[in-house]
DSSP file (Angstrom, degrees, kcal/mol; ACC not computed):
  #  RESIDUE AA STRUCTURE BP1 BP2  ACC     N-H-->O    O-->H-N    N-H-->O    O-->H-N    TCO  KAPPA ALPHA  PHI   PSI    X-CA   Y-CA   Z-CA
    1    1 A M              0   0    0      0, 0.0     2,-0.3     0, 0.0     0, 0.0   0.000 360.0 360.0 360.0 124.3   14.0  -20.4   14.6
    2    2 A E        -     0   0    0      1,-0.1     2,-0.1     0, 0.0     0, 0.0  -0.568 360.0-126.7 -76.8 126.6   13.9  -20.0   11.0
    3    3 A S        -     0   0    0     -2,-0.3     2,-0.5     1,-0.1    -1,-0.1  -0.410  16.8-126.7 -73.6 146.9   15.6  -16.9    9.3
    4    4 A Y        -     0   0    0     -2,-0.1    -1,-0.1     2,-0.0     0, 0.0  -0.809  20.4-170.7 -92.5 130.1   13.8  -14.7    7.0
    5    5 A N        -     0   0    0     -2,-0.5     2,-0.1     0, 0.0    -2,-0.0  -0.979  20.5-138.6-117.8 117.0   15.4  -14.0    3.5
    6    6 A P        -     0   0    0      0, 0.0     2,-0.1     0, 0.0   140,-0.0  -0.347  23.5-110.9 -66.8 152.4   13.6  -11.3    1.7
    7    7 A S     >  -     0   0    0      1,-0.1     4,-1.7    -2,-0.1     5,-0.1  -0.308  26.8-107.6 -77.3 166.7   13.1  -11.8   -2.0
    8    8 A E  H  > S+     0   0    0      2,-0.2     4,-2.6     1,-0.2     5,-0.2   0.823 123.0  53.8 -62.1 -35.4   15.0   -9.8   -4.6
    9    9 A H  H  > S+     0   0    0      2,-0.2     4,-2.8     1,-0.2     5,-0.2   0.926 107.6  50.8 -70.6 -40.6   11.7   -7.9   -5.4
   10   10 A E  H  > S+     0   0    0      2,-0.2     4,-2.0     1,-0.2    -2,-0.2   0.895 111.9  47.0 -62.8 -37.6   11.3   -7.1   -1.7
   11   11 A I  H  X S+     0   0    0     -4,-1.7     4,-2.5     2,-0.2    -2,-0.2   0.938 115.3  44.5 -61.3 -55.3   14.9   -5.7   -1.5
   12   12 A E  H  X S+     0   0    0     -4,-2.6     4,-2.0     1,-0.2    -2,-0.2   0.882 112.7  52.8 -62.2 -37.9   14.5   -3.6   -4.7
   13   13 A S  H  X S+     0   0    0     -4,-2.8     4,-2.3     2,-0.2    -1,-0.2   0.875 108.9  51.1 -65.0 -39.9   11.0   -2.5   -3.5
   14   14 A F  H  X S+     0   0    0     -4,-2.0     4,-1.9     2,-0.2    -2,-0.2   0.903 109.5  47.9 -58.5 -48.1   12.6   -1.3   -0.2
   15   15 A K  H  X S+     0   0    0     -4,-2.5     4,-2.2     1,-0.2    -2,-0.2   0.829 113.4  49.3 -69.9 -27.0   15.3    0.6   -1.9
   16   16 A R  H  X S+     0   0    0     -4,-2.0     4,-2.3     2,-0.2    -2,-0.2   0.901 109.9  49.4 -71.5 -37.2   12.6    2.3   -4.1
   17   17 A F  H  X S+     0   0    0     -4,-2.3     4,-2.1     2,-0.2    -2,-0.2   0.886 113.7  46.9 -65.3 -39.1   10.4    3.1   -1.3
   18   18 A M  H  < S+     0   0    0     -4,-1.9    -2,-0.2     1,-0.2    -1,-0.2   0.917 113.8  50.1 -65.5 -43.5   13.5    4.7    0.6
   19   19 A K  H  < S+     0   0    0     -4,-2.2    -2,-0.2     1,-0.2    -1,-0.2   0.915 123.1  26.9 -59.0 -51.1   14.5    6.6   -2.6
   20   20 A L  H  < S+     0   0    0     -4,-2.3    -2,-0.2    -5,-0.1    -1,-0.2   0.537  98.9  86.6-101.1 -13.2   11.1    8.1   -3.3
   21   21 A M  S  < S-     0   0    0     -4,-2.1     2,-0.3    -5,-0.2     9,-0.1  -0.823  73.9-135.5 -95.5 113.3    9.3    8.4    0.0
   22   22 A P    >   -     0   0    0      0, 0.0     3,-0.6     0, 0.0     2,-0.6  -0.520  18.4-128.6 -70.0 133.5   10.2   11.7    1.7
   23   23 A Q  T 3  S-     0   0    0     -2,-0.3   108,-0.1     1,-0.2     3,-0.1  -0.757  82.0 -10.7 -89.9 123.6   10.9   11.2    5.4
   24   24 A N  T 3  S+     0   0    0     -2,-0.6    -1,-0.2   106,-0.3   107,-0.1   0.849 100.5 151.9  58.0  39.6    9.0   13.6    7.9
   25   25 A A    <   -     0   0    0     -3,-0.6    -1,-0.2     1,-0.2     5,-0.1  -0.284  57.4 -52.7 -85.0 175.2    7.8   15.7    4.9
   26   26 A D     >  -     0   0    0      1,-0.1     4,-2.0    -2,-0.1     3,-0.5  -0.210  56.5-122.1 -44.5 134.3    4.7   17.7    4.5
   27   27 A L  H  > S+     0   0    0      1,-0.3     4,-2.1     2,-0.2     5,-0.2   0.889 109.6  51.4 -57.2 -46.0    1.7   15.4    5.3
   28   28 A E  H  > S+     0   0    0      1,-0.2     4,-2.5     2,-0.2    -1,-0.3   0.843 110.2  49.1 -57.4 -41.5    0.0   15.9    2.0
   29   29 A L  H  > S+     0   0    0     -3,-0.5     4,-2.2     2,-0.2    -1,-0.2   0.823 110.3  50.5 -67.6 -41.5    3.1   14.9    0.1
   30   30 A T  H  X S+     0   0    0     -4,-2.0     4,-2.0     2,-0.2     5,-0.2   0.872 111.1  49.2 -64.0 -39.2    3.6   11.9    2.3
   31   31 A I  H  X S+     0   0    0     -4,-2.1     4,-3.1    -5,-0.2     5,-0.2   0.965 113.5  46.1 -66.4 -51.7    0.0   10.8    1.6
   32   32 A L  H  X S+     0   0    0     -4,-2.5     4,-2.7     1,-0.2     5,-0.2   0.976 117.2  42.6 -56.3 -56.6    0.4   11.3   -2.2
   33   33 A K  H  X S+     0   0    0     -4,-2.2     4,-2.3     2,-0.2    -1,-0.2   0.889 114.1  49.3 -51.8 -45.2    3.7    9.5   -2.5
   34   34 A G  H  X S+     0   0    0     -4,-2.0     4,-2.9    -5,-0.2     5,-0.3   0.957 109.4  54.6 -68.0 -48.7    2.7    6.7   -0.1
   35   35 A H  H  X S+     0   0    0     -4,-3.1     4,-2.7    -5,-0.2    -2,-0.2   0.924 112.5  43.5 -45.8 -51.3   -0.6    6.2   -2.2
   36   36 A L  H  X S+     0   0    0     -4,-2.7     4,-1.9    -5,-0.2    -1,-0.2   0.893 113.0  49.4 -73.2 -36.9    1.4    5.9   -5.5
   37   37 A L  H  X S+     0   0    0     -4,-2.3     4,-1.4    -5,-0.2    -1,-0.2   0.881 113.4  47.4 -65.2 -39.7    4.0    3.6   -4.1
   38   38 A I  H  X S+     0   0    0     -4,-2.9     4,-2.7     2,-0.2    -2,-0.2   0.915 110.6  52.7 -69.6 -41.1    1.3    1.3   -2.6
   39   39 A E  H  X S+     0   0    0     -4,-2.7     4,-2.8    -5,-0.3     5,-0.2   0.912 103.2  58.9 -54.3 -40.1   -0.6    1.4   -5.9
   40   40 A E  H  X S+     0   0    0     -4,-1.9     4,-1.6     1,-0.2    -1,-0.2   0.913 108.1  44.3 -57.7 -42.4    2.5    0.3   -7.6
   41   41 A Q  H  X S+     0   0    0     -4,-1.4     4,-2.4     2,-0.2    -1,-0.2   0.922 109.9  54.3 -69.4 -45.4    2.7   -2.8   -5.5
   42   42 A L  H  X S+     0   0    0     -4,-2.7     4,-1.8     1,-0.2    -2,-0.2   0.893 109.7  49.1 -47.5 -45.0   -1.1   -3.6   -5.9
   43   43 A R  H  X S+     0   0    0     -4,-2.8     4,-2.6     1,-0.2    -1,-0.2   0.834 108.7  54.0 -70.5 -33.8   -0.6   -3.4   -9.6
   44   44 A A  H  X S+     0   0    0     -4,-1.6     4,-2.5    -5,-0.2    -2,-0.2   0.851 106.4  51.4 -59.5 -38.9    2.4   -5.7   -9.3
   45   45 A I  H  X S+     0   0    0     -4,-2.4     4,-1.9     2,-0.2    -2,-0.2   0.929 110.8  47.0 -68.7 -42.9    0.5   -8.3   -7.4
   46   46 A I  H  X S+     0   0    0     -4,-1.8     4,-2.3     2,-0.2     3,-0.4   0.969 114.0  49.0 -59.5 -53.2   -2.3   -8.3  -10.0
   47   47 A K  H  < S+     0   0    0     -4,-2.6    -2,-0.2     1,-0.2    -1,-0.2   0.909 111.6  50.2 -52.8 -44.4    0.3   -8.5  -12.8
   48   48 A E  H  < S+     0   0    0     -4,-2.5    -1,-0.2     1,-0.2    -2,-0.2   0.838 117.6  37.7 -58.8 -40.0    2.1  -11.3  -11.1
   49   49 A R  H  < S+     0   0    0     -4,-1.9   107,-3.6    -3,-0.4     2,-0.5   0.621 107.5  57.7 -97.6 -16.5   -1.0  -13.4  -10.5
   50   50 A I  E  <  +a  156   0A   0     -4,-2.3     2,-0.3   105,-0.2   107,-0.2  -0.958  67.0 178.3-127.9 120.7   -3.1  -13.1  -13.4
   51   51 A K  E     +a  157   0A   0    105,-2.8   107,-3.1    -2,-0.5    -3,-0.1  -0.799  48.6  25.7-119.2 152.4   -1.5  -14.1  -16.8
   52   52 A G  S    S+     0   0    0     -2,-0.3     2,-0.4   105,-0.2    -1,-0.1   0.645  82.6 100.2  84.9  13.1   -2.7  -14.3  -20.4
   53   53 A N    >   -     0   0    0     -3,-0.2     3,-1.2     1,-0.1    -1,-0.1  -0.913  48.9-161.9-139.9 113.9   -5.5  -11.8  -20.8
   54   54 A K  G >  S+     0   0    0     -2,-0.4     3,-0.8     1,-0.2    -1,-0.1   0.692  89.8  68.9 -57.2 -26.3   -4.8   -8.4  -22.4
   55   55 A A  G 3  S+     0   0    0      1,-0.2    -1,-0.2    -3,-0.1    -3,-0.0   0.829 102.8  44.8 -60.6 -33.0   -8.0   -7.1  -20.9
   56   56 A L  G <  S+     0   0    0     -3,-1.2    -1,-0.2   -10,-0.0    -2,-0.2   0.249  80.7 128.0-104.5  12.0   -6.5   -7.3  -17.4
   57   57 A E    <   -     0   0    0     -3,-0.8     3,-0.2     1,-0.1    -3,-0.0  -0.468  41.9-164.3 -63.3 135.3   -3.0   -5.8  -18.3
   58   58 A L        +     0   0    0     -2,-0.2    -1,-0.1     1,-0.1   -11,-0.1   0.094  55.8 110.1-118.1  21.5   -2.3   -3.0  -15.9
   59   59 A D  S    S+     0   0    0      2,-0.1    -1,-0.1   -12,-0.0     2,-0.1   0.789  76.2  57.3 -65.6 -26.8    0.4   -1.2  -17.8
   60   60 A N  S    S-     0   0    0     -3,-0.2     3,-0.3     1,-0.0     0, 0.0  -0.330  90.0-120.7 -98.2-176.2   -1.8    1.6  -18.4
   61   61 A N  S    S+     0   0    0      1,-0.2    -3,-0.1    -2,-0.1    -2,-0.1   0.077  75.9 114.4-112.5  26.2   -3.7    3.7  -15.8
   62   62 A N        +     0   0    0      2,-0.1     2,-0.3     0, 0.0    -1,-0.2   0.785  59.2  80.5 -71.3 -28.2   -7.2    3.0  -17.0
   63   63 A W  S    S-     0   0    0     -3,-0.3     2,-0.1    -5,-0.0    -5,-0.0  -0.610  81.9-127.2 -84.3 138.7   -8.0    1.1  -13.8
   64   64 A S     >  -     0   0    0     -2,-0.3     4,-1.8     1,-0.1     3,-0.3  -0.465  23.1-112.1 -78.5 161.8   -8.9    3.2  -10.7
   65   65 A F  H  > S+     0   0    0      1,-0.2     4,-2.9     2,-0.2     5,-0.2   0.889 116.4  59.0 -54.7 -47.3   -7.1    2.6   -7.5
   66   66 A Y  H  > S+     0   0    0      1,-0.2     4,-2.2     2,-0.2    -1,-0.2   0.866 108.5  42.1 -57.5 -38.4  -10.3    1.3   -5.9
   67   67 A H  H  > S+     0   0    0     -3,-0.3     4,-1.7     2,-0.2    -1,-0.2   0.806 113.3  53.6 -74.1 -28.9  -10.6   -1.5   -8.5
   68   68 A V  H  X S+     0   0    0     -4,-1.8     4,-2.2     2,-0.2    -2,-0.2   0.928 113.9  45.5 -69.4 -44.5   -6.7   -2.3   -8.3
   69   69 A L  H  X S+     0   0    0     -4,-2.9     4,-2.3     1,-0.2    -2,-0.2   0.908 112.2  46.9 -66.7 -40.9   -7.2   -2.6   -4.6
   70   70 A R  H  X S+     0   0    0     -4,-2.2     4,-1.7     2,-0.2    -1,-0.2   0.833 114.6  48.3 -72.2 -29.8  -10.4   -4.7   -4.6
   71   71 A L  H  X S+     0   0    0     -4,-1.7     4,-2.4     2,-0.2    -1,-0.2   0.921 112.7  49.4 -66.1 -44.4   -8.7   -7.2   -7.3
   72   72 A S  H  X S+     0   0    0     -4,-2.2     4,-2.0     1,-0.2    -2,-0.2   0.924 110.6  48.9 -58.2 -50.0   -5.6   -7.4   -5.3
   73   73 A E  H  < S+     0   0    0     -4,-2.3     4,-0.3     1,-0.2    -1,-0.2   0.870 110.3  51.3 -70.1 -34.9   -7.5   -8.2   -2.1
   74   74 A A  H >< S+     0   0    0     -4,-1.7     3,-0.7     1,-0.2    -1,-0.2   0.894 110.9  48.5 -65.7 -39.7   -9.6  -10.9   -3.9
   75   75 A L  H 3< S+     0   0    0     -4,-2.4    79,-0.3     1,-0.2     3,-0.2   0.843 121.9  35.6 -61.6 -35.7   -6.3  -12.5   -5.3
   76   76 A C  T >X S+     0   0    0     -4,-2.0     3,-2.1    -5,-0.2     4,-1.2   0.214  79.0 121.9-102.5   7.4   -4.7  -12.4   -1.8
   77   77 A H  T <4 S+     0   0    0     -3,-0.7    -1,-0.2    -4,-0.3    -2,-0.1   0.721  77.2  46.8 -58.5 -29.0   -7.9  -13.1    0.3
   78   78 A D  T 34 S+     0   0    0     -3,-0.2    -1,-0.3    -4,-0.2    -2,-0.1   0.646 110.5  52.3 -88.8 -19.6   -6.3  -16.2    1.9
   79   79 A E  T <4 S+     0   0    0     -3,-2.1     2,-0.4     1,-0.1    -2,-0.2   0.673 102.5  40.2-100.0 -13.4   -3.0  -14.6    2.8
   80   80 A E  S  < S-     0   0    0     -4,-1.2    -1,-0.1    -7,-0.1     5,-0.0  -0.986  80.6 -97.8-141.6 153.8   -3.5  -11.5    4.8
   81   81 A D    >>  -     0   0    0     -2,-0.4     3,-1.1     1,-0.1     4,-0.7  -0.155  33.3-119.3 -59.1 148.3   -5.7  -10.0    7.4
   82   82 A A  H 3> S+     0   0    0      1,-0.2     4,-2.3     2,-0.2     5,-0.1   0.660 107.0  76.7 -69.2 -14.0   -8.6   -7.9    6.3
   83   83 A I  H 3> S+     0   0    0      1,-0.2     4,-2.4     2,-0.2    -1,-0.2   0.883  88.1  57.1 -59.7 -40.0   -7.0   -5.0    8.3
   84   84 A L  H <> S+     0   0    0     -3,-1.1     4,-2.0     2,-0.2    -1,-0.2   0.948 110.2  42.7 -59.7 -51.5   -4.5   -4.5    5.5
   85   85 A W  H  X S+     0   0    0     -4,-0.7     4,-3.1     1,-0.2    -1,-0.2   0.916 112.8  53.0 -60.6 -49.1   -7.2   -3.9    2.9
   86   86 A K  H  X S+     0   0    0     -4,-2.3     4,-2.1     1,-0.2    -1,-0.2   0.902 110.5  46.9 -56.1 -42.3   -9.3   -1.7    5.2
   87   87 A C  H  X S+     0   0    0     -4,-2.4     4,-2.3     2,-0.2    -1,-0.2   0.882 110.1  53.4 -69.2 -38.5   -6.2    0.6    5.9
   88   88 A I  H  X S+     0   0    0     -4,-2.0     4,-2.9    -5,-0.2    -2,-0.2   0.950 108.8  49.9 -57.0 -49.3   -5.4    0.8    2.2
   89   89 A A  H  X S+     0   0    0     -4,-3.1     4,-1.9     1,-0.2    -2,-0.2   0.907 109.2  51.3 -57.1 -42.6   -9.0    1.9    1.6
   90   90 A K  H  X S+     0   0    0     -4,-2.1     4,-2.3     2,-0.2    -1,-0.2   0.894 108.4  51.4 -56.9 -44.9   -8.7    4.5    4.3
   91   91 A L  H  X S+     0   0    0     -4,-2.3     4,-2.8     1,-0.2     3,-0.3   0.976 110.9  50.4 -57.5 -53.9   -5.5    5.8    2.7
   92   92 A N  H  X S+     0   0    0     -4,-2.9     4,-2.1     1,-0.3    -2,-0.2   0.809 107.9  50.3 -51.1 -41.1   -7.5    6.0   -0.6
   93   93 A K  H  X S+     0   0    0     -4,-1.9     4,-2.5     2,-0.2    -1,-0.3   0.893 111.3  49.5 -68.6 -43.2  -10.2    7.9    0.9
   94   94 A I  H  X S+     0   0    0     -4,-2.3     4,-2.0    -3,-0.3    -2,-0.2   0.942 114.0  45.0 -57.2 -48.6   -7.8   10.4    2.4
   95   95 A R  H  X S+     0   0    0     -4,-2.8     4,-1.8     1,-0.2    -2,-0.2   0.850 111.6  52.1 -70.1 -31.1   -6.0   10.8   -0.9
   96   96 A N  H  X S+     0   0    0     -4,-2.1     4,-1.3     2,-0.2    -1,-0.2   0.855 109.3  50.9 -74.0 -38.2   -9.3   11.2   -2.9
   97   97 A D  H  < S+     0   0    0     -4,-2.5     4,-0.3     2,-0.2    -2,-0.2   0.896 110.0  49.8 -63.9 -35.1  -10.5   13.9   -0.4
   98   98 A M  H >< S+     0   0    0     -4,-2.0     3,-0.6     1,-0.2    -2,-0.2   0.854 107.2  54.9 -58.5 -43.0   -7.3   15.7   -0.9
   99   99 A A  H 3< S+     0   0    0     -4,-1.8    -1,-0.2     1,-0.2    -2,-0.2   0.816 115.4  38.6 -62.2 -30.0   -7.6   15.5   -4.7
  100  100 A H  T 3< S+     0   0    0     -4,-1.3     2,-0.3     1,-0.2    -1,-0.2   0.248 112.7  55.1-118.9  13.9  -10.9   17.0   -4.7
  101  101 A N    <   -     0   0    0     -3,-0.6    -1,-0.2    -4,-0.3     0, 0.0  -0.931  60.0-151.1-150.8 127.2  -10.6   19.7   -2.0
  102  102 A L  S    S+     0   0    0      1,-0.3    -1,-0.1    -2,-0.3    -4,-0.0   0.814 103.1  24.1 -67.4 -34.2   -8.1   22.5   -1.7
  103  103 A E  S    S-     0   0    0     -3,-0.1    -1,-0.3     2,-0.0    -5,-0.1  -0.717  86.6-153.6-133.1  84.8   -8.4   22.4    2.1
  104  104 A P    >   -     0   0    0      0, 0.0     3,-0.6     0, 0.0     2,-0.4  -0.362  16.6-130.9 -58.6 133.0   -9.6   18.9    3.1
  105  105 A K  T 3  S+     0   0    0      1,-0.2    -8,-0.0     2,-0.1    -2,-0.0  -0.669  85.0  15.0 -84.8 131.2  -11.5   19.1    6.4
  106  106 A G  T 3> S+     0   0    0     -2,-0.4     4,-2.3     3,-0.1    -1,-0.2   0.700  76.8 143.6  78.5  16.1  -10.5   16.6    9.0
  107  107 A L  H <> S+     0   0    0     -3,-0.6     4,-2.3     1,-0.2     5,-0.2   0.911  71.3  45.5 -58.2 -51.7   -7.3   15.6    7.4
  108  108 A N  H  > S+     0   0    0      1,-0.2     4,-2.4     2,-0.2    -1,-0.2   0.883 111.2  54.6 -60.1 -39.5   -5.3   15.1   10.6
  109  109 A D  H  > S+     0   0    0      2,-0.2     4,-1.7     1,-0.2    -1,-0.2   0.911 109.7  46.6 -57.7 -46.6   -8.1   13.2   12.2
  110  110 A R  H  X S+     0   0    0     -4,-2.3     4,-2.1     2,-0.2    -2,-0.2   0.827 111.1  51.5 -68.7 -32.5   -8.3   10.8    9.3
  111  111 A V  H  X S+     0   0    0     -4,-2.3     4,-3.1     2,-0.2    -2,-0.2   0.896 109.2  50.4 -65.5 -40.1   -4.5   10.3    9.3
  112  112 A D  H  X S+     0   0    0     -4,-2.4     4,-2.0    -5,-0.2    -2,-0.2   0.838 110.2  51.8 -69.4 -30.7   -4.6    9.6   13.1
  113  113 A D  H  X S+     0   0    0     -4,-1.7     4,-2.4    -5,-0.2    -2,-0.2   0.960 110.8  47.0 -65.9 -47.9   -7.4    7.0   12.3
  114  114 A L  H  X S+     0   0    0     -4,-2.1     4,-1.6     2,-0.2    -2,-0.2   0.945 113.8  47.5 -61.6 -54.6   -5.3    5.3    9.7
  115  115 A N  H  < S+     0   0    0     -4,-3.1     3,-0.4     1,-0.2     5,-0.3   0.941 117.8  42.0 -55.8 -47.1   -2.2    5.3   12.1
  116  116 A E  H  < S+     0   0    0     -4,-2.0    -1,-0.2     1,-0.2    -2,-0.2   0.773 110.0  57.1 -71.7 -29.2   -4.3    3.9   15.0
  117  117 A A  H  < S+     0   0    0     -4,-2.4    -1,-0.2    -5,-0.1    -2,-0.2   0.780  87.1  87.4 -72.7 -24.6   -6.1    1.5   12.8
  118  118 A W  S >< S-     0   0    0     -4,-1.6     2,-1.9    -3,-0.4     3,-0.6  -0.569  79.8-136.1 -74.7 126.8   -2.8   -0.2   11.5
  119  119 A P  T 3  S+     0   0    0      0, 0.0    -1,-0.1     0, 0.0    -3,-0.1  -0.247  72.9 108.4 -76.6  47.9   -1.9   -3.0   14.1
  120  120 A S  T 3  S-     0   0    0     -2,-1.9    -4,-0.1    -5,-0.3    -3,-0.0   0.697  80.9-125.8-101.0 -23.1    1.8   -2.2   14.2
  121  121 A G  S X  S+     0   0    0     -3,-0.6     3,-0.7    -5,-0.1     4,-0.1   0.455  78.4 118.6  80.1   5.6    2.2   -0.6   17.6
  122  122 A F  G >   +     0   0    0      1,-0.2     3,-1.7    -4,-0.2     5,-0.4   0.765  60.9  69.9 -67.5 -30.5    3.7    2.4   16.0
  123  123 A A  G >  S+     0   0    0     -8,-0.3     3,-0.7    -5,-0.3    -1,-0.2   0.746  93.8  57.3 -57.1 -33.2    0.9    4.6   17.4
  124  124 A E  G <  S+     0   0    0     -3,-0.7    -1,-0.3     1,-0.2    -2,-0.2   0.518  86.3  79.6 -85.8  -6.1    2.3    4.1   20.9
  125  125 A L  G <  S-     0   0    0     -3,-1.7    -1,-0.2    -4,-0.1    -2,-0.2   0.661  85.6-144.7 -76.7 -16.5    5.8    5.5   19.9
  126  126 A E    <   +     0   0    0     -3,-0.7    -3,-0.1    -4,-0.3    -2,-0.1   0.870  51.0 140.2  54.7  46.0    4.6    9.2   20.2
  127  127 A K        -     0   0    0     -5,-0.4     4,-0.3     1,-0.3     3,-0.1   0.379  65.9 -96.5 -95.7   2.3    6.7   10.3   17.3
  128  128 A G     >  -     0   0    0     -5,-0.1     4,-2.0     1,-0.1    -1,-0.3   0.072  38.2 -76.0  95.1 156.5    4.1   12.6   15.9
  129  129 A R  H  > S+     0   0    0      1,-0.2     4,-1.8     2,-0.2    -1,-0.1   0.767 124.9  46.3 -58.7 -37.3    1.6   12.3   13.1
  130  130 A N  H  > S+     0   0    0      2,-0.2     4,-2.7     1,-0.2  -106,-0.3   0.917 114.4  48.0 -75.1 -43.3    3.9   12.6   10.1
  131  131 A A  H  > S+     0   0    0     -4,-0.3     4,-1.8     1,-0.2    -2,-0.2   0.874 112.7  48.5 -65.7 -36.4    6.5   10.2   11.5
  132  132 A L  H  X S+     0   0    0     -4,-2.0     4,-3.2     2,-0.2     5,-0.2   0.890 109.6  52.3 -68.8 -39.2    3.8    7.6   12.4
  133  133 A L  H  X S+     0   0    0     -4,-1.8     4,-3.9    -5,-0.2     5,-0.4   0.948 105.8  54.3 -56.8 -45.8    2.3    8.0    9.0
  134  134 A D  H  X S+     0   0    0     -4,-2.7     4,-2.8     1,-0.2    -2,-0.2   0.955 113.6  43.9 -51.4 -51.9    5.8    7.3    7.4
  135  135 A L  H  X S+     0   0    0     -4,-1.8     4,-3.1     2,-0.2     5,-0.2   0.904 112.2  50.6 -58.8 -48.8    6.0    4.0    9.5
  136  136 A T  H  X S+     0   0    0     -4,-3.2     4,-2.7     1,-0.2     5,-0.3   0.965 113.0  46.8 -63.3 -47.9    2.4    3.0    8.8
  137  137 A L  H  X S+     0   0    0     -4,-3.9     4,-2.6    -5,-0.2     5,-0.2   0.939 112.6  49.6 -59.6 -43.9    3.0    3.5    5.0
  138  138 A W  H  X S+     0   0    0     -4,-2.8     4,-3.6    -5,-0.4    -1,-0.2   0.951 111.6  49.2 -53.0 -48.7    6.3    1.6    5.0
  139  139 A S  H  X S+     0   0    0     -4,-3.1     4,-2.3     1,-0.2    -1,-0.2   0.917 112.5  44.9 -64.0 -41.4    4.8   -1.2    6.9
  140  140 A I  H  X S+     0   0    0     -4,-2.7     4,-2.3    -5,-0.2    -1,-0.2   0.905 115.0  49.7 -63.4 -41.2    1.8   -1.6    4.6
  141  141 A Y  H  X S+     0   0    0     -4,-2.6     4,-2.5    -5,-0.3     5,-0.3   0.956 108.7  53.5 -66.1 -45.7    4.1   -1.2    1.5
  142  142 A T  H  X S+     0   0    0     -4,-3.6     4,-1.6    -5,-0.2    -2,-0.2   0.924 108.8  49.0 -56.1 -45.5    6.5   -3.9    2.9
  143  143 A I  H  X S+     0   0    0     -4,-2.3     4,-1.0     1,-0.2     3,-0.3   0.936 113.3  47.0 -61.5 -45.1    3.6   -6.4    3.4
  144  144 A L  H  X S+     0   0    0     -4,-2.3     4,-0.6     1,-0.2    -1,-0.2   0.804 109.7  52.2 -68.4 -28.3    2.4   -5.8   -0.2
  145  145 A S  H  X S+     0   0    0     -4,-2.5     4,-0.6     1,-0.2     3,-0.3   0.785 105.8  55.3 -75.9 -25.8    5.8   -6.1   -1.7
  146  146 A G  H  < S+     0   0    0     -4,-1.6    -2,-0.2    -3,-0.3    -1,-0.2   0.770 105.6  53.7 -69.6 -26.7    6.1   -9.4    0.1
  147  147 A L  H >< S+     0   0    0     -4,-1.0     3,-0.8     1,-0.2    -1,-0.2   0.618  91.1  78.7 -81.5 -14.1    2.8  -10.6   -1.7
  148  148 A V  H 3< S+     0   0    0     -4,-0.6     2,-0.4    -3,-0.3    -1,-0.2   0.971 106.4  20.9 -58.9 -61.5    4.1   -9.8   -5.1
  149  149 A K  T 3< S+     0   0    0     -4,-0.6    -1,-0.2    -3,-0.1    -2,-0.1  -0.443  80.0 160.1-117.4  58.4    6.3  -12.8   -5.7
  150  150 A T    X   -     0   0    0     -3,-0.8     3,-1.6    -2,-0.4    -3,-0.1  -0.713  35.0-146.7 -81.6 123.1    4.9  -15.3   -3.2
  151  151 A P  T 3  S+     0   0    0      0, 0.0    -1,-0.2     0, 0.0    -2,-0.0   0.822 100.4  47.9 -57.9 -35.7    5.9  -18.9   -4.2
  152  152 A S  T 3  S+     0   0    0      2,-0.1    -2,-0.0    -3,-0.0    -3,-0.0   0.480  85.4 129.4 -90.1  -0.6    2.6  -20.3   -2.9
  153  153 A A    <   -     0   0    0     -3,-1.6     2,-0.5     1,-0.1   -77,-0.1  -0.252  65.6-117.5 -55.4 133.5    0.6  -17.7   -4.7
  154  154 A K        -     0   0    0    -79,-0.3     2,-0.6     2,-0.0    -1,-0.1  -0.639  30.7-155.0 -68.8 120.2   -2.4  -18.9   -6.8
  155  155 A I        -     0   0    0     -2,-0.5     2,-0.6  -105,-0.1  -105,-0.2  -0.933   2.3-149.3-101.2 120.9   -1.6  -17.9  -10.5
  156  156 A I  E     -a   50   0A   0   -107,-3.6  -105,-2.8    -2,-0.6     2,-0.5  -0.807   7.1-161.5 -93.7 116.6   -4.6  -17.5  -12.6
  157  157 A Q  E      a   51   0A   0     -2,-0.6  -105,-0.2  -107,-0.2  -107,-0.1  -0.890 360.0 360.0 -97.9 121.1   -4.0  -18.3  -16.5
  158  158 A L              0   0    0   -107,-3.1  -106,-0.2    -2,-0.5    -1,-0.1   0.426 360.0 360.0-108.0 360.0   -6.7  -16.9  -18.7
C-alpha cells in the first residue's frame, strides 16, 4: 500500500482553513467563510494551470465565482467527479441567496441538500447541520487544494 504525502500547498492550505474557518459557528458565517476559502482554491487552480495571459490573471476580483468555478471545472474535467463541481455550485447558490435576501427562505433545507449530496458519508454521523457543513466544506476544500499543484496537470501556456 502506497502512503500519501501531501504537498506543501496542501499542508499550508489545511492550516489556513483551520485558522480561518470557524468551527460549529453560525450557519451563515460558515457558509460565507467556506465559500471564500473554496473560491481561493478555485482561483489558485486557474492561476497554476493557465500561464502567460494577462487577461486571465485572477489577482483581481473581476471574475464572478460562477466563472471561476466553470473555468476550474473545465481545467480539471478529467481529474474529478462531476459531484464536486455540482456541490460547489450548490454552495454558490446558497451564498448568493444569502447575499440578496436578509432572511433567505429554505436555508436549512438547502444546506441539508448540500450535505447529503456530498458523497462523504458525513451525513450518517448525525452530528447536526452545522457540524456536517463544516465537514463537507473541509472535504471539498481539501480536494480542491490537492488539485492546485497536481504534477500531472495540463498547463496551458498562452
